[in-house]
C-alpha positions in Angstrom: 9.5 5.5 17.2 13.0 5.6 17.7 15.4 2.6 18.6 15.6 2.5 21.9 19.4 1.0 23.1 19.7 -1.4 26.4 23.1 -2.4 27.0 23.9 -6.1 26.3 20.3 -6.9 25.2 19.2 -4.0 23.1 18.1 -5.3 20.2 16.2 -8.9 21.7 14.3 -5.6 23.6 13.9 -3.6 21.1 11.8 -6.8 18.7 9.7 -6.8 21.7 8.9 -3.2 21.9 8.3 -3.1 18.2 9.7 -5.5 15.9 12.3 -4.8 13.1 14.0 -7.1 10.4 16.7 -6.6 8.0 16.2 -6.2 4.2 19.6 -7.3 1.8 20.9 -3.9 2.2 20.9 -3.9 5.8 18.3 -1.8 6.6 15.6 -2.0 9.8 12.5 -2.0 9.1 9.4 -2.2 11.3 6.2 -4.4 11.0 3.5 -5.4 13.2 2.0 -8.9 14.2 -1.1 -9.3 15.8 -3.5 -12.3 16.0 -3.2 -15.6 15.2 -4.1 -17.9 12.2 -3.8 -18.0 8.1 -1.1 -14.5 8.3 -2.6 -11.4 6.2 0.0 -9.3 5.2 -1.3 -5.8 5.0 1.1 -2.9 2.8 0.5 0.3 3.0 -0.3 3.7 0.6 2.6 6.2 -0.4 3.6 8.1 2.1 1.2 5.9 4.7 3.0 3.2 7.5 1.2 -0.1 8.9 -0.9 2.9 10.9 -3.9 3.3 8.3 -5.1 0.3 8.8 -6.5 0.6 11.9 -9.9 -0.1 11.2 -8.8 -2.9 9.5 -7.2 -5.4 11.7 -8.7 -5.7 15.0 -11.7 -6.8 12.4 -9.5 -9.3 10.7 -7.3 -10.4 13.4 -10.3 -10.9 15.9 -11.8 -13.4 13.1 -8.8 -15.7 13.4 -6.7 -14.1 11.0 -2.8 -13.4 11.9 -2.6 -9.9 10.6 1.0 -8.8 9.6 1.1 -4.6 8.7 4.6 -2.9 7.0 6.4 0.0 7.5 8.0 0.8 3.8 11.9 1.5 4.2 11.7 6.0 4.9 8.2 5.8 6.4 6.7 5.4 9.7 9.1 3.9 11.8 11.2 1.8 9.5 14.3 3.3 9.0 15.5 6.2 6.4 18.6 4.6 4.1 19.4 7.0 0.9 19.2 4.5 -1.2 16.2 1.6 -2.2 13.0 4.2 -3.2 12.4 2.6 -6.2 9.1 -0.3 -6.7 11.9 -2.9 -7.5 13.6 -2.8 -4.4 9.8 -2.0 -2.7 9.1 -5.0 -3.6 11.9 -7.4 -2.4 11.8 -5.7 1.2 8.5 -6.9 1.1 10.1 -10.3 0.3 12.3 -10.0 2.6 9.8 -10.0 5.3 8.0 -13.0 4.2 10.9 -14.5 4.7 12.1 -13.7 7.5 8.7 -14.2 9.2 8.3 -17.7 7.0 4.9 -16.6 5.9 3.6 -19.0 3.7 -0.3 -19.5 1.8 -0.7 -15.5 3.0 -3.3 -13.2 1.7 -1.2 -9.8 0.1 -3.1 -7.0 0.9 -2.5 -3.5 -1.0 -3.6 -0.3 -1.0 -2.5 2.5 -3.6 0.7 2.3 -4.6 0.5 -0.9 -1.6 -1.2 -2.6 -4.1 1.5 -2.3 -6.6 4.0 -3.3 -4.7 2.3 -5.9 -4.8 2.1 -7.0 -8.0 5.9 -6.2 -8.1 6.4 -8.6 -6.0 4.2 -11.5 -7.2 6.1 -10.6 -10.5 9.9 -10.3 -9.0 9.4 -13.2 -6.3 6.1 -15.5 -7.6 3.5 -17.1 -5.6 4.9 -19.5 -3.6 4.1 -17.5 0.0 0.8 -15.8 -1.4 -2.3 -18.2 -1.9 -4.6 -15.0 -2.4 -3.9 -10.5 -4.1 -6.3 -8.0 -2.8 -5.6 -4.5 -4.6 -7.3 -2.1 -2.6 -7.2 1.3 -5.0 -3.9 -0.2 -6.7 -1.7 2.0 -8.7 -1.9 -0.1 -11.5 -1.7 -0.8 -13.7 0.5 1.4 -15.5 0.3 5.2 -15.0 3.0 6.9 -17.7 1.6 7.4 -21.6 3.6 5.6 -23.5 3.1 4.4 -27.6 1.3 1.3 -26.5 0.2 2.7 -23.2 -2.3 5.7 -24.6 -4.2 5.5 -21.7 -1.7 6.6 -19.8 -1.1 10.4 -18.5 1.6 12.2 -20.2 4.7 12.5 -18.8 4.4 16.7 -18.1 1.9 16.2 -16.2 3.0 13.2 -14.5 5.9 15.0 -13.7 4.5 18.5 -13.3 2.4 16.9 -9.7 6.1 15.7 -9.0 7.6 19.2 -9.6 4.7 20.6 -7.0 4.8 17.5 -4.0 9.2 19.7 -3.8 7.3 22.9 -3.8 5.3 22.5 -0.7 5.2 18.7 0.3 2.4 20.6 3.2 0.1 22.1 1.0 -0.3 19.2 -1.5 -1.3 17.0 1.0 -4.0 19.3 2.6 -5.1 20.6 -0.5 -5.6 16.9 -1.7 -7.7 16.2 1.2 -10.9 16.6 0.7 -10.8 15.0 -2.9 -9.3 11.9 -0.9 -11.8 11.0 0.8 -14.3 11.9 -1.7 -16.7 14.5 1.1 -18.3 15.9 -1.9 -20.4 13.1 -1.3 -21.4 12.4 1.8 -19.0 10.4 2.7 -18.4 10.5 7.0 -15.2 11.7 7.7 -14.4 14.1 10.8 -11.6 16.6 10.7 -9.7 14.9 13.4 -9.0 11.8 11.2 -8.5 14.2 8.0 -5.5 15.3 10.0 -4.5 12.5 11.4 -4.2 11.0 7.7 -2.4 14.4 7.1 0.0 14.0 9.7 0.6 10.7 9.1 1.6 11.5 5.2 3.9 14.3 6.7 6.4 11.5 8.9 7.1 9.6 5.5 10.9 10.7 4.9 10.7 13.6 1.9 13.0 12.1 -0.8 11.6 9.0 0.1 8.5 10.4 -1.3 9.2 11.8 -4.0 11.6 9.5 -4.8 8.6 6.8 -4.9 6.1 8.6 -7.0 8.7 9.1 -9.2 9.8 5.7 -9.5 6.0 4.6 -9.7 4.9 6.7 -12.3 7.5 4.7 -14.8 7.2 1.3 -13.5 4.4 -0.6 -15.7 3.0 -3.6 -14.3 1.4 -4.8 -16.9 3.1 -8.2 -18.1 3.5 -8.6 -14.4 -0.8 -8.8 -13.7 -1.1 -11.3 -16.5 0.8 -13.8 -15.6 -1.4 -13.6 -11.9 -2.4 -17.0 -11.1 -3.9 -17.0 -7.7 -7.2 -15.2 -6.8 -7.6 -11.6 -7.1 -9.6 -9.7 -5.2 -10.7 -5.5 -6.9 -11.8 -2.7 -4.7 -11.9 0.4 -5.9 -13.8 3.5 -5.5 -15.9 5.6 -8.5 -15.2 8.7 -6.9 -11.2 7.7 -6.6 -9.2 11.3 -7.2 -6.2 10.4 -6.8 -5.9 6.4 -9.0 -8.4 7.8 -11.5 -11.0 4.3 -12.0 -11.3 4.2 -15.5 -6.7 4.3 -16.0 -6.4 2.4 -13.0 -8.9 -0.8 -11.6 -10.7 -1.0 -14.8 -7.8 -1.6 -16.7 -6.1 -3.9 -14.1 -9.5 -5.6 -14.4 -9.4 -6.3 -18.0 -5.9 -8.2 -17.5 -6.6 -10.7 -15.3 -9.0 -13.3 -16.5 -10.9 -15.2 -13.5 -10.9 -11.4 -11.0 -13.3 -10.4 -8.0 -13.9 -6.9 -9.1 -15.9 -4.5 -6.9 -16.4 -1.2 -7.7 -18.4 1.3 -4.7 -20.0 4.4 -5.8 -19.2 6.9 -2.9 -16.1 6.5 -2.5 -12.8 8.5 -3.1 -9.2 7.2 -1.9 -9.8 7.1 0.9 -12.2 4.4 1.7 -10.2 1.9 3.7 -11.9 5.2 6.0 -15.4 6.5 4.9 -16.0 3.1 3.8 -14.0 0.4 6.1 -17.3 -1.1 6.9 -17.7 -1.6 3.6 -14.2 -2.9 3.1 -13.9 -5.0 5.8 -16.7 -7.4 4.9 -15.2 -8.1 1.3 -12.0 -8.2 2.6 -13.1 -10.9 5.0 -14.8 -12.8 2.6 -12.4 -13.4 -0.2 -10.0 -13.9 2.8 -12.2 -16.9 3.6 -13.7 -18.1 0.7 
């Protein structure tokens, strides 16, 4: 959504049409806010935005919770500055949202890179405002292979993927769309829904898309995960092509004692659509528990 100016009251009316807030560097970020009750903050995947939660937000809000979803910088309806496309800044942007709305006792839900940002937010800003966190298909704990992370992916392979993304972003997302939803396992998803998801990824800034991917693959979240003391839910698809479960969720679970850990045998990365009913029930049980 483009910012609409109205003489004398542009900011006031724009806040009604689409809520925005300013981060510490002055970037205006859009968010959505539905329902009342305990806040549940949904943090979207890399290149996706608040719209990705269309199956989750109504379900949770209609059951007595306040659902808030952010469009990160360079995504959706938020502004596209030239800087700030690193996990430190986006975690700080998430903190700015919490402060803007003075959210407390919240449940933080993050998908894919949104889950990594949620973990990084907790490591940088603490747990004072967050009571629980759910990592859904999260790209944690550390993707790149290093001497102390031999199970990671070699840097040259990760960088080759980024270079491929640079060359033909549209083809990169289109080529991976079937694997994203694990359609080979019979998961029900319409061609229209697949196309809508591709278009949503393409709405993100190309600059933000590449720079955030480069930051993600190099960021090590392990120390922060070990320090989490609030309840944690981990949900991941066994057939996740984008975030292999052995590289991500199963290793993350080892770092967090007492976490709730759930695998969906037929789910891919896009389980927020293909397994929406199951995910909604698991999230609601965790939020309400």
